[in-house]
Wavefront OBJ file of the C-alpha trace (Angstrom):
o trace
v 2.881 -16.978 -10.447
v 4.773 -13.853 -9.360
v 2.751 -11.383 -7.304
v 3.799 -7.880 -6.295
v 2.047 -6.475 -3.225
v 2.067 -2.783 -2.442
v 2.770 -1.738 1.125
v 1.054 1.530 2.146
v -2.711 1.102 2.171
v -2.449 -2.611 1.333
v -0.184 -4.191 3.961
v 0.328 -1.265 6.354
v -2.534 0.932 7.535
v -1.283 4.267 6.246
v -4.704 5.886 6.607
v -5.163 4.939 10.263
v -1.622 6.020 11.081
v -2.075 9.381 9.412
v -5.474 10.067 10.922
v -4.271 9.144 14.420
v -1.312 11.540 14.157
v -3.381 14.300 12.527
v -5.943 14.216 15.330
v -3.200 14.107 18.001
v -1.193 16.973 16.514
v -4.057 19.124 15.213
v -7.085 18.394 17.421
v -8.802 21.643 16.408
v -8.427 21.101 12.661
v -11.015 19.213 10.614
v -10.203 15.671 9.504
v -11.509 13.292 6.879
v -12.571 9.796 7.931
v -11.367 6.965 5.690
v -14.962 6.180 4.717
v -15.277 9.736 3.357
v -12.021 9.795 1.406
v -12.371 10.216 -2.356
v -8.799 10.925 -3.511
v -5.768 8.653 -3.509
v -3.413 11.265 -2.047
v -4.347 12.355 1.473
v -2.923 15.824 0.885
v -5.371 16.364 -2.007
v -8.274 15.565 0.300
v -7.107 18.066 2.929
v -6.474 20.947 0.542
v -3.702 23.368 -0.244
v -3.555 25.075 3.170
v -3.045 21.797 5.029
v -0.669 20.270 2.462
v 2.561 21.169 4.390
v 1.084 19.760 7.614
v 0.131 16.491 5.896
v 3.576 16.159 4.335
v 5.257 16.848 7.666
v 3.304 14.086 9.407
v 3.995 11.397 6.799
v 7.700 12.232 6.612
v 8.258 12.313 10.405
v 10.677 9.767 11.853
v 8.728 6.733 12.992
v 5.635 7.331 10.859
v 6.162 4.478 8.364
v 7.753 2.041 10.820
v 4.974 2.727 13.337
v 2.079 1.859 11.024
v -0.122 -1.040 12.041
v -0.707 -3.910 9.632
v -4.040 -3.851 7.824
v -6.175 -6.549 9.404
v -5.509 -9.863 7.705
v -2.577 -8.655 5.599
v 0.225 -10.505 7.391
v -1.534 -13.906 7.521
v -2.631 -13.497 3.895
v 0.891 -12.730 2.669
v 2.271 -15.738 4.517
v -0.551 -17.923 3.152
v 0.215 -16.756 -0.402
v 3.823 -17.765 0.140
v 2.828 -21.182 1.510
v 0.437 -21.666 -1.444
v 3.440 -21.458 -3.766
v 3.067 -17.940 -5.105
v 6.283 -16.000 -5.670
v 5.459 -12.925 -3.562
v 7.355 -9.635 -3.396
v 6.564 -6.396 -1.621
v 6.730 -3.620 -4.203
v 6.388 -0.138 -2.773
v 7.154 3.425 -3.787
v 9.076 5.645 -1.400
v 7.560 8.989 -0.463
v 9.004 12.113 -2.114
v 10.684 12.948 1.200
v 12.364 9.538 1.366
v 14.861 10.167 4.174
v 12.946 8.245 6.851
v 10.608 6.364 4.573
v 13.035 4.017 2.820
v 14.709 2.541 5.897
v 11.424 2.465 7.809
v 9.717 0.393 5.109
v 12.380 -2.268 5.645
v 11.974 -1.960 9.426
v 8.200 -2.400 9.087
v 8.603 -5.529 6.975
v 11.114 -7.057 9.391
v 8.942 -6.258 12.411
v 5.640 -7.560 11.004
v 6.673 -10.217 8.473
v 10.125 -11.315 9.628
v 13.675 -11.033 8.372
v 13.224 -13.375 5.426
v 10.721 -10.953 3.870
v 13.261 -8.091 3.899
v 14.958 -9.775 0.933
v 11.674 -9.569 -0.974
v 11.251 -5.790 -0.764
v 11.414 -3.833 -4.010
v 11.338 -0.039 -3.682
v 10.759 1.844 -6.904
v 9.042 4.964 -8.173
v 8.014 3.055 -11.324
v 6.360 -0.301 -10.637
v 5.833 -0.908 -14.365
v 9.554 -1.713 -14.621
v 9.119 -4.741 -12.335
v 8.163 -7.970 -14.111
v 5.346 -9.965 -12.517
v 1.973 -11.523 -13.267
v -0.050 -9.459 -10.789
v 0.328 -6.208 -8.858
v -1.982 -5.744 -5.857
v -2.127 -2.013 -5.198
v -4.601 0.452 -3.680
v -3.706 3.143 -6.202
v -6.557 3.211 -8.737
v -4.190 3.734 -11.676
v -0.532 2.681 -11.758
v 1.371 4.171 -14.692
v 4.982 4.296 -15.731
v 7.493 3.728 -18.499
v 6.052 0.353 -19.534
v 2.630 0.820 -21.132
v 0.958 -1.535 -20.826
v 2.640 -2.775 -17.652
v 3.934 -6.365 -17.495
v 1.366 -7.331 -14.828
v -2.368 -7.215 -14.203
v -3.273 -4.554 -11.678
v -5.697 -5.909 -9.073
v -6.993 -3.067 -6.918
v -6.848 -3.505 -3.159
v -10.241 -2.147 -2.126
v -10.244 1.186 -0.304
v -12.929 3.924 -0.216
v -10.733 6.333 -2.192
v -10.336 3.970 -5.177
v -13.915 2.798 -5.698
v -14.291 4.957 -8.808
v -12.095 2.375 -10.573
v -14.618 -0.216 -11.714
v -12.840 -1.776 -14.728
v -10.254 -3.760 -12.741
v -10.611 -6.753 -10.478
v -10.335 -5.962 -6.803
v -9.705 -7.799 -3.596
v -9.429 -7.462 0.157
v -7.532 -9.726 2.533
v -10.825 -11.554 3.110
v -11.234 -12.313 -0.622
v -7.671 -12.788 -1.882
v -7.942 -16.576 -2.155
v -11.038 -16.504 -4.352
v -9.409 -13.948 -6.665
v -5.876 -15.386 -6.889
v -6.573 -19.095 -6.660
v -8.793 -18.841 -9.748
v -5.751 -17.463 -11.610
v -3.518 -20.258 -10.318
v -5.925 -22.866 -11.622
v -6.499 -24.424 -8.226
l 1 2 3 4 5 6 7 8 9 10 11 12 13 14 15 16 17 18 19 20 21 22 23 24 25 26 27 28 29 30 31 32 33 34 35 36 37 38 39 40 41 42 43 44 45 46 47 48 49 50 51 52 53 54 55 56 57 58 59 60 61 62 63 64 65 66 67 68 69 70 71 72 73 74 75 76 77 78 79 80 81 82 83 84 85 86 87 88 89 90 91 92 93 94 95 96 97 98 99 100 101 102 103 104 105 106 107 108 109 110 111 112 113 114 115 116 117 118 119 120 121 122 123 124 125 126 127 128 129 130 131 132 133 134 135 136 137 138 139 140 141 142 143 144 145 146 147 148 149 150 151 152 153 154 155 156 157 158 159 160 161 162 163 164 165 166 167 168 169 170 171 172 173 174 175 176 177 178 179 180 181 182 183 184
């Protein structure tokens, strides 16, 4: 079974990294805790006035490569691989891609090892990538292929809980969800 795993918000803790930088750089500005987030895009949650500040933070050199792994993500990905799943990291670069693209590769090498670098797929349209499953925190993944060639399993985050029609998982529940599909 081929599984695509998104990076930001699934493997790397994009939310924690953003919030840490926001509070460091703008200590007098209001912030939104992850538990209170209701929109997929951080900039939508912060509003029009703060949009340029949000974009500046996430496109800064070192932002993507400096993100921490989401707890349990690295062991889970390695366990999926050992269980015989064909696992790829499938991520979309940010609109301001200049730092983002190379830093995604750096993050993978740092946290997962050099062999995983060869399993990185960067694309703006994940529906063009053939697989059985896509694990992604985005509540709705659309693109050229409709329907997509994979089942979208939502990685549980506060901002995607309005999506109730799809299966979901966390790194604590991935085995129960995926092993049922594998027939083990």
